[in-house]
N, C-alpha and C positions, 0 to 999 in steps of 0.2 A: 504494499501500500503506500505510494507517494504522498508526499508532506501534503500534499493539495489537494487529495482525497481524502475525505472523513466517511467515516460510519457513522449512525445513529443509531441508540440506543433508546428506546422508548419504553420506559417503566409508570404501569399504569395504577402507582398506590397513592394514595394520599398519605400512608405513614411514610412511605418511603420518601416521598417530597419533603416533606413537613421536616423530617430527622434530618437529611440530605442539607435542607438549607439553614436549619438549626445549628449542624456542626460547622457547615462552610462560615457563618456568621461568626461563630466561637473561634476558628483556625484564623479567620482572614483569607478566607481562601475561595474558590467557586466551588459551585456542587457538583461539577465535573470532576475536579480533584478529589474530593470528600468520595465519591465512587469509586473513584481509579484506586485511590488509597487501599480503600476498605476490600475492594476485589483482591488488589494484591498481597495484602496481608490475609484473607482468606485461601487464598491461593498456594501462600506461602508454609500455612500450617499443615504438620505431620499428621493432625489428628482430621479425620473426616467423618462427621455425623455417620451412626450405622445406618440410619437407614437409607443411604446413600452407596453404604458397600453392599457387594452383591457376596452370598456365602463364601463361594469362590475367593474371593478378594479377601475375605476376612480369614477365611483358613491359610491363604496363604502369607497374611500379615504376621497371624501368631506362629507360621513354622519359622519365619526369618528372625521372629522375639525371639521364640526359643531356643534356636541355634546360636541366635548371638548372647543370650544368657549364658550358654554352655558354655559358650568361648571365654567369656568375662571370669564366671568363675573359674573356669581352668588357668586361666592367666593368673588370676587372684590368688591361688594355692600354691602355683608353683609348683618345682620337682619335689618329688619324695623325697624325704630326706632319709628315709630309712625303710628298709622291706620286714624290718622287725627278725630279720633271722634271727639276731642275737639274742633273743628269746626263747627261743627253741635249738633242740636238740638233732641231732643226725636224723632221727627216727620221725620228727614234726611234732617232738611233746614237750610242754615247757619244762625251760630249764629249773 
């Protein structure tokens, strides 16, 4: 899209209109800038309302999260310092 071509977005909501105008006045900017900032912030959030996520996406997200937690726990635990070999005799019985 070139600088001279502008797309238009029409939102037919009294609440959205009033909220955007109040925020624009408080921030000293335009309603367009308020809407753009809000959309950017919403888009940048990692969390998406559950009603907007399919069950498949939720399962994939959960799998990634569990893998990440497992890796983090493993990194925090570090290497094993002992295999407890010193506590058992050659037959595997406690010393």
